[in-house]
Steps between C-alpha positions, in 0.01 A plus 500: 500500500615850425527742788252791503628815330648748742375853462775757469484765774668822398507602866747218562756681287744751649364855508771621262399241238130578543571866443703428185221283357239772544742765372551305178126436462414868550765637264419242231135610488434845642126464444508193719697684769186680618347158574811360666493773767172351632651160583641596839611807690871421481472433124324833458799667667734328253302571182360850552838670450517331157157635404587855602855514358353667192195726526326635188208734555234656277165667546306200633747335737657798678225525761523126571876529546456795736255298710762225517760757605279604791456137609871420531800652678670766290829315547367213286472716186823686572684168518338306215377733222806536276337582165214749480303619198255788544316559173358833388155404629626504862419832666780717634381479865479119482843484337646716776351277770627182334854640473504580872429132570707324231829656603722213387415526129799454268319499165235770459271573205331827593266613223272709723429861401622615840594853393145551374366465854473781751818530713283557806347155447814294437807707586832465318576197282860520619399424858352164394759389245831618650518242787446201267805279425424500128694311237244542222257784435238559229345849510374784282758765411358801688472290818864392467612859451295608803670230710844608384429867569375438852767244589797735467804278547370168366782302657345562843180311420448123464262535201768644273834384637449137399272547198623289207191485272288803408194502274407853393139516382401784267136607517561750218660464157870588517751482216778669697468332842692673775564354844726743686686365799552138392864530602379520860405130497835338580389138445278540191577234237163450323281781363178468298312780326135406449446740209280282274693623193851488353519858371758600757765768472849352478627795704256419782612138510867601498438736793325225697777249433775743598325578830501137620852368551392142574212475252498161327157511335281779361160370387269697274151348532305556180146432383435170330437680170846663511782362291766316700759581233632826653703773339860382517640842591253566782534154653865429423598433862463123562354566844185646338222258408142537381238280665134478390239615747366222724208478742662687783376316809568144374840624381576645844392177672686270259833461687318384812325236294822383337405653163692735269430871530611819329831500685590138425414549132711817492792322665494233228493763226779707653713190548462418130577858398804511725643197324492697174633822653853634465756351742589841645134554596472156656813558706326772699166330546394269781326175405122485523379244751153428640464591866155380608479263795202277414519295821461787744255698287257240376154591623212703363205688651289594197130473569347711226626297203479127436779317323340539156386860535730778380517852631405764251809715463299821529347395832828393657754742359349825375256743664176590327539865411 
């Protein structure tokens, strides 16, 4: 006779192994992670940080997130929210409140029309952004310039001292983009101009490149209808690449999901262009290497959109004038 089958008891495993099993299960299927947290209290404590590692908010889920903020210690969000996307549909007061709670954010997409709000209602944008230990920032041009003006010596503030990736969003058509003060970002290596077109002044690009001593990549994001065969004189520097416009929120979330994004595509293109460049140019250029830690930043809090639904670029990125 065969012995009766023994049921496997996960509680018989060491705590460290139990935690690793649930960590793998949650990161492999983020939709399933919200169900895993209901299994037991200790498992909830293990999995919730994964869910909140990346927070993406729009018009319908901001209030729900704020209710969650009020139900948990502020230290939880300060410790675990590392990537934060606030789309243009998030109000300036709500954005300000969220930034006072999520103080450990390293990757921030801030597409809120903050400067359009009354200063008496929200205060200074600088007061919310300057304490953040940012490595990546995506923001509209006038908001970036306002931050730089109010920050004074940028090296004194965490948000700018360690910033390596900067997305500059243009809400107006610009053929001679100007971003004064880029030389004040000592660690900046990746810069993207979300222009939606390729009709860019060569002089403007040369000025931008000369201002950033460590710049390895300059991305010009163009509309899908634009030609990706740029003028050779304007885009002669191998660090400059043209990338077609993508759905902005899925593109911003992509690295956390292990998918290619604008930066990874640009790195591949620059690497190929560098191989064709003159040896004297290559001698003074640092190699391009990915720098995203997928293990520590692997979660996602995105309630408004299901996996198949795409954000409309106008709702997420641009205000309705």
